LOLUMDREN-361424 format. One record per residue (C-alpha): x, y, z; residue in one letter. Coordinates in Angstrom, 1 decimal. Layout:
N
X_Y_Z_a .
...
REM end
This chain:
217
14.4_-10.4_6.9_m .
13.3_-6.9_6.1_e .
14.2_-4.6_3.2_l .
16.9_-2.2_4.0_t .
15.8_0.3_1.4_y .
12.6_2.0_0.3_k .
11.7_4.0_-2.8_i .
9.4_6.8_-2.1_t .
10.2_9.5_-4.7_g .
13.1_11.7_-5.9_g .
15.4_11.2_-8.8_v .
15.7_7.7_-10.2_y .
18.7_7.1_-12.6_l .
18.7_4.3_-15.2_v .
22.3_3.5_-16.2_v .
23.1_2.1_-19.6_n .
25.8_-0.7_-19.5_p .
26.4_-0.1_-23.2_a .
28.4_3.0_-22.2_m .
32.1_2.7_-21.7_e .
32.4_1.3_-18.2_k .
34.9_3.7_-16.6_n .
33.0_6.7_-18.0_l .
29.7_5.4_-16.8_l .
31.0_4.8_-13.3_l .
32.5_8.3_-13.3_q .
29.2_9.8_-14.3_k .
27.3_7.7_-11.8_l .
29.6_8.7_-9.0_s .
28.9_12.4_-9.7_a .
25.2_11.8_-10.0_a .
25.1_10.0_-6.6_l .
26.8_13.0_-5.0_k .
23.8_15.1_-6.3_g .
21.4_12.9_-4.3_g .
19.8_10.0_-6.2_l .
16.9_8.0_-4.8_a .
17.6_4.8_-6.8_a .
19.7_3.4_-9.6_v .
18.6_0.8_-12.1_q .
20.8_-1.1_-14.5_i .
19.1_-1.3_-17.9_w .
19.5_-4.7_-19.5_n .
21.1_-3.3_-22.6_n .
24.3_-5.4_-22.1_w .
27.2_-5.6_-24.5_p .
27.7_-9.1_-25.9_d .
30.8_-9.7_-23.8_d .
29.6_-8.2_-20.6_a .
30.4_-9.8_-17.3_d .
27.1_-9.0_-15.6_k .
28.0_-9.9_-12.1_l .
31.3_-8.0_-12.0_s .
29.5_-5.0_-13.6_w .
26.8_-5.1_-10.9_i .
29.4_-5.3_-8.2_e .
31.2_-2.3_-9.6_a .
28.0_-0.2_-9.7_v .
27.1_-1.4_-6.2_a .
30.4_-0.2_-4.9_g .
29.1_3.3_-5.5_l .
25.4_2.9_-4.7_t .
26.1_1.2_-1.3_r .
28.4_4.0_-0.2_f .
25.5_6.5_-0.7_y .
23.0_4.1_0.7_k .
21.0_4.1_-2.6_v .
19.1_1.0_-3.7_p .
20.3_-0.8_-6.9_l .
17.8_-2.5_-9.2_l .
18.2_-4.7_-12.3_i .
15.9_-4.3_-15.3_n .
13.9_-7.4_-16.1_q .
16.5_-10.0_-15.3_e .
15.2_-11.0_-11.8_w .
17.2_-14.2_-11.9_e .
20.3_-12.0_-11.2_l .
18.9_-11.3_-7.8_l .
19.6_-15.0_-6.9_k .
23.2_-14.6_-8.2_l .
24.2_-11.2_-6.8_s .
23.8_-10.1_-3.2_p .
24.5_-6.5_-4.4_y .
21.1_-6.1_-6.1_l .
18.2_-4.8_-4.1_n .
15.4_-5.2_-6.6_g .
14.1_-5.5_-10.1_v .
12.2_-3.3_-12.5_h .
9.8_-4.9_-14.9_f .
8.9_-3.4_-18.3_d .
5.5_-5.1_-18.0_g .
3.6_-7.4_-15.8_t .
5.7_-10.6_-15.3_p .
4.2_-14.0_-15.4_a .
4.2_-15.9_-12.1_g .
5.2_-13.1_-9.7_f .
4.6_-15.1_-6.6_d .
6.8_-17.8_-8.0_a .
9.5_-15.2_-8.7_i .
9.4_-14.1_-5.1_r .
9.7_-17.6_-3.9_q .
12.6_-18.3_-6.3_a .
14.6_-15.2_-5.2_v .
14.2_-16.3_-1.6_g .
14.8_-12.9_0.0_r .
12.9_-9.6_0.2_p .
13.5_-7.3_-2.8_f .
12.2_-4.0_-4.2_l .
10.0_-4.2_-7.3_a .
8.7_-1.6_-9.7_g .
7.0_-1.6_-13.1_i .
6.6_0.6_-16.2_t .
2.9_1.1_-16.7_c .
2.9_3.1_-19.9_s .
-0.7_4.2_-20.3_g .
-2.1_0.9_-19.1_n .
-4.2_1.2_-15.9_l .
-4.4_-2.7_-15.8_d .
-0.7_-2.6_-14.9_h .
-1.4_-0.1_-12.1_v .
-4.1_-2.4_-10.8_n .
-1.7_-5.3_-11.0_w .
1.0_-3.4_-9.2_a .
-1.4_-2.4_-6.4_h .
-2.6_-5.9_-6.0_h .
0.9_-7.3_-5.8_n .
2.1_-4.5_-3.4_q .
4.9_-3.3_-5.6_l .
7.2_-0.5_-4.3_d .
6.6_2.0_-7.1_y .
5.2_2.5_-10.6_i .
6.6_4.5_-13.5_s .
4.9_6.1_-16.4_f .
6.8_6.2_-19.7_c .
6.9_8.3_-21.8_s .
5.6_11.6_-20.7_m .
7.5_13.4_-23.5_f .
9.3_12.2_-26.7_p .
12.7_10.8_-25.8_s .
15.4_8.8_-27.7_p .
16.1_6.9_-24.4_s .
12.4_5.9_-23.9_a .
12.5_3.5_-26.9_g .
9.1_2.2_-27.9_s .
7.2_3.7_-24.9_c .
3.9_5.3_-25.9_d .
3.2_8.9_-24.9_i .
1.3_8.9_-21.6_v .
-1.5_11.4_-21.1_m .
-1.4_13.3_-17.8_p .
-4.9_12.2_-17.1_a .
-3.7_8.6_-16.9_t .
-1.4_9.5_-14.0_v .
-4.3_11.2_-12.2_t .
-6.4_8.1_-12.7_q .
-3.7_5.9_-11.3_a .
-3.6_7.9_-8.1_q .
-7.3_7.0_-7.6_a .
-6.3_3.3_-7.8_i .
-3.2_3.2_-5.6_t .
-1.0_5.1_-3.1_q .
2.2_3.4_-4.5_i .
4.8_6.1_-5.3_p .
4.5_7.3_-8.9_i .
7.5_8.2_-11.1_f .
7.3_9.8_-14.5_v .
9.9_9.3_-17.2_s .
10.7_9.9_-20.8_g .
12.0_13.2_-21.9_g .
11.8_14.6_-18.4_i .
13.9_17.8_-17.8_t .
14.1_20.1_-14.8_p .
12.2_22.7_-16.9_e .
9.3_20.5_-18.0_n .
8.9_19.1_-14.5_i .
7.7_22.5_-13.4_l .
5.1_22.6_-16.2_s .
4.0_19.0_-15.6_l .
3.5_19.7_-11.9_k .
0.9_22.2_-12.8_q .
-1.2_19.4_-14.4_e .
-0.5_16.4_-12.2_i .
1.2_15.3_-9.0_s .
3.9_12.7_-8.8_f .
6.6_11.5_-6.4_d .
9.7_11.3_-8.6_g .
11.2_11.3_-12.0_v .
13.3_8.7_-13.8_a .
16.1_9.7_-16.2_a .
18.8_8.3_-18.4_i .
20.4_10.6_-20.9_s .
19.1_13.7_-19.1_g .
21.7_13.0_-16.4_i .
24.3_10.7_-18.1_l .
24.9_13.0_-21.0_s .
25.3_16.0_-18.8_a .
28.8_17.6_-18.4_d .
28.1_17.8_-14.7_d .
25.8_15.0_-13.5_p .
25.9_16.1_-9.9_e .
24.6_19.6_-10.7_q .
22.0_18.1_-13.1_k .
20.6_15.9_-10.4_v .
20.4_18.9_-8.1_k .
18.5_20.8_-10.8_q .
16.0_17.9_-11.1_y .
15.6_17.8_-7.3_k .
15.2_21.6_-7.1_d .
12.3_21.3_-9.7_a .
10.8_18.5_-7.5_l .
11.5_20.7_-4.4_c .
13.6_18.0_-2.7_i .
16.6_18.8_-0.5_t .
19.8_16.8_-0.4_t .
20.7_15.3_3.0_p .
24.2_15.8_4.3_i .
26.0_12.5_4.6_l .
REM end
């Protein structure tokens, strides 16, 4: 069995299940129309969340647009939900080979590297699909992420050819200034898109800054 999806760059949206579900799905639908590259469900679940039905609802949108859906941290859900295409780790997980065997099917995997090049080396050795650096700028959505120096991203590119995403306080405006210092393949966002009045247009602004065109479905 081969993976149906790949993550090579573009705009990667992290959705927060703590948001009211109908509102979030409405925002996500609009963002997908703008041309997302991937969607991740942050493991910030409400206490009463039905995770599997929540995943299925999100996947109903992502599958229509042929966009991969990943879960944050909780790789065990890959065994329970056929709608998930991968997992994003906040750090290097213990026993990654055992995780692959336990899941029993191919899946996408990415990792937040922060400023730690050891994580980049680990991702390269384990052939992950992408890496993400958080946080490039101060951001309330980035939580406890340390600020990453642009030089760290440049050093990572000498280690691996894995697609690199930057996140944390990323806006269409500061993408342009950041591109003058470093190169990267995509950006990850939460509030920058979900808090927008028009998520579709906001995604297009991110893509314009990245110089990515939206395919016609």
